[in-house]
mmCIF file as gemmi writes it, N, C-alpha and C atoms, coordinates in Angstrom:
data_model
loop_
_atom_site.group_PDB
_atom_site.id
_atom_site.type_symbol
_atom_site.label_atom_id
_atom_site.label_alt_id
_atom_site.label_comp_id
_atom_site.label_asym_id
_atom_site.label_entity_id
_atom_site.label_seq_id
_atom_site.pdbx_PDB_ins_code
_atom_site.Cartn_x
_atom_site.Cartn_y
_atom_site.Cartn_z
_atom_site.occupancy
_atom_site.B_iso_or_equiv
_atom_site.pdbx_formal_charge
_atom_site.auth_seq_id
_atom_site.auth_asym_id
_atom_site.pdbx_PDB_model_num
ATOM 1 N N . MET Axp A 1 ? 137.143 -2.144 48.988 1 0 ? 1 A 1
ATOM 2 C CA . MET Axp A 1 ? 138.018 -3.031 47.935 1 0 ? 1 A 1
ATOM 3 C C . MET Axp A 1 ? 138.71 -2.208 46.582 1 0 ? 1 A 1
ATOM 4 N N . ARG Axp A 2 ? 138.001 -0.802 46.722 1 0 ? 2 A 1
ATOM 5 C CA . ARG Axp A 2 ? 139.021 -0.391 45.499 1 0 ? 2 A 1
ATOM 6 C C . ARG Axp A 2 ? 139.732 0.898 46.379 1 0 ? 2 A 1
ATOM 7 N N . TRP Axp A 3 ? 139.471 0.934 47.745 1 0 ? 3 A 1
ATOM 8 C CA . TRP Axp A 3 ? 140.527 1.775 48.679 1 0 ? 3 A 1
ATOM 9 C C . TRP Axp A 3 ? 142.2 1.228 48.749 1 0 ? 3 A 1
ATOM 10 N N . GLN Axp A 4 ? 142.291 -0.36 48.258 1 0 ? 4 A 1
ATOM 11 C CA . GLN Axp A 4 ? 143.033 -1.009 48.453 1 0 ? 4 A 1
ATOM 12 C C . GLN Axp A 4 ? 143.861 -1.179 47.564 1 0 ? 4 A 1
ATOM 13 N N . LEU Axp A 5 ? 143.476 -0.709 46.201 1 0 ? 5 A 1
ATOM 14 C CA . LEU Axp A 5 ? 144.416 -0.384 44.846 1 0 ? 5 A 1
ATOM 15 C C . LEU Axp A 5 ? 144.926 1.171 45.596 1 0 ? 5 A 1
ATOM 16 N N . ASN Axp A 6 ? 143.708 2.234 46.014 1 0 ? 6 A 1
ATOM 17 C CA . ASN Axp A 6 ? 144.557 3.657 45.664 1 0 ? 6 A 1
ATOM 18 C C . ASN Axp A 6 ? 144.987 3.624 47.041 1 0 ? 6 A 1
ATOM 19 N N . LYS Axp A 7 ? 145.319 2.732 47.844 1 0 ? 7 A 1
ATOM 20 C CA . LYS Axp A 7 ? 146.562 2.761 49.019 1 0 ? 7 A 1
ATOM 21 C C . LYS Axp A 7 ? 147.792 2.414 48.42 1 0 ? 7 A 1
ATOM 22 N N . GLN Axp A 8 ? 147.845 1.223 47.674 1 0 ? 8 A 1
ATOM 23 C CA . GLN Axp A 8 ? 148.8 0.63 47.157 1 0 ? 8 A 1
ATOM 24 C C . GLN Axp A 8 ? 149.702 1.522 46.095 1 0 ? 8 A 1
ATOM 25 N N . GLN Axp A 9 ? 148.753 2.646 45.269 1 0 ? 9 A 1
ATOM 26 C CA . GLN Axp A 9 ? 149.539 3.149 43.865 1 0 ? 9 A 1
ATOM 27 C C . GLN Axp A 9 ? 150.086 4.256 44.946 1 0 ? 9 A 1
ATOM 28 N N . LEU Axp A 10 ? 148.982 4.781 46.376 1 0 ? 10 A 1
ATOM 29 C CA . LEU Axp A 10 ? 149.927 5.838 46.752 1 0 ? 10 A 1
ATOM 30 C C . LEU Axp A 10 ? 151.282 5.54 47.523 1 0 ? 10 A 1
ATOM 31 N N . HIS Axp A 11 ? 151.489 4.481 47.895 1 0 ? 11 A 1
ATOM 32 C CA . HIS Axp A 11 ? 152.304 3.803 48.808 1 0 ? 11 A 1
ATOM 33 C C . HIS Axp A 11 ? 153.541 3.9 48.014 1 0 ? 11 A 1
ATOM 34 N N . ALA Axp A 12 ? 153.391 3.247 46.45 1 0 ? 12 A 1
ATOM 35 C CA . ALA Axp A 12 ? 154.285 3.264 45.003 1 0 ? 12 A 1
ATOM 36 C C . ALA Axp A 12 ? 154.887 4.541 45.109 1 0 ? 12 A 1
ATOM 37 N N . ARG Axp A 13 ? 154.148 5.609 45.291 1 0 ? 13 A 1
ATOM 38 C CA . ARG Axp A 13 ? 154.17 6.689 44.361 1 0 ? 13 A 1
ATOM 39 C C . ARG Axp A 13 ? 155.552 7.583 45.564 1 0 ? 13 A 1
ATOM 40 N N . LEU Axp A 14 ? 154.47 6.914 46.822 1 0 ? 14 A 1
ATOM 41 C CA . LEU Axp A 14 ? 155.709 7.698 48.057 1 0 ? 14 A 1
ATOM 42 C C . LEU Axp A 14 ? 157.565 7.066 47.899 1 0 ? 14 A 1
ATOM 43 N N . SER Axp A 15 ? 157.426 6.069 47.806 1 0 ? 15 A 1
ATOM 44 C CA . SER Axp A 15 ? 158.284 4.385 47.657 1 0 ? 15 A 1
ATOM 45 C C . SER Axp A 15 ? 159.3 5.405 46.225 1 0 ? 15 A 1
ATOM 46 N N . MET Axp A 16 ? 158.407 5.951 45.107 1 0 ? 16 A 1
ATOM 47 C CA . MET Axp A 16 ? 159.816 6.103 44.044 1 0 ? 16 A 1
ATOM 48 C C . MET Axp A 16 ? 159.678 7.51 44.749 1 0 ? 16 A 1
ATOM 49 N N . LYS Axp A 17 ? 159.261 8.608 44.806 1 0 ? 17 A 1
ATOM 50 C CA . LYS Axp A 17 ? 159.691 9.814 45.341 1 0 ? 17 A 1
ATOM 51 C C . LYS Axp A 17 ? 160.961 9.607 46.091 1 0 ? 17 A 1
């Protein structure tokens, strides 16, 4: 459950960069 949030945050950071 917590992994999903981490994965989404990582994706958002990669997309921002």
